[in-house]
N, C-alpha and C positions, 0 to 999 in steps of 0.2 A: 504494500499500499504506499502511496505517495506520503512523504513526510507531513505535507500540508494537510492532506485529508486525515491522516492520523491525528494530528493536532486538533483539528475541527471535531473529530469523534471524541477524543478525550475531554474537550471543553464541554461538549453536549452531554457526556456521560456525567461529568461533575456538576452541570447544572441540573441533571435529573435527580442526582443523589442529593443535592441541596433541597430541591422542591420536596422530595419525599421526606426528608428530615422534618421539614416545616409541617408538612401534613401529618406526620407522626406526632409531633409536639401538639398540634392543635387537637388531633383526635385524643390524645391523652388528657389535655385539659378538659375536654368535654365528655370524658368517660365513654368514648366511642371505640371500644377495644376491638371491635371487628375491623373497622377502618384502620386502626393502629397497626393491627396484625398484618393486614393486607398490604399497607404501605412498607412495613419493615420488610416483608418478603420481596416487594419490587426494589427497595433500596438495596438489599443484599444481593439480588441478582445484578443490578447495575454495578455494584462493588465488585463482584466476581468478574464481571466483563472488563472492568477497568484494570483489575489486577492482572488479569491474563494478557491484556494488551501491553500494559507497562512492564511486565516482567517476562515477556517472551512467551 
């Protein structure tokens, strides 16, 4: 993958992780544990992708 495209993908993944963290915090504040759990799974999947890309 081109270096520029790779950087774009990494930035996008970081933005998605940030959004998921915000959603997790909001769901926790409102005691919406189903939504919290769902976004934790989404965040973890994005983090696994980011780690795989970053570490080969």
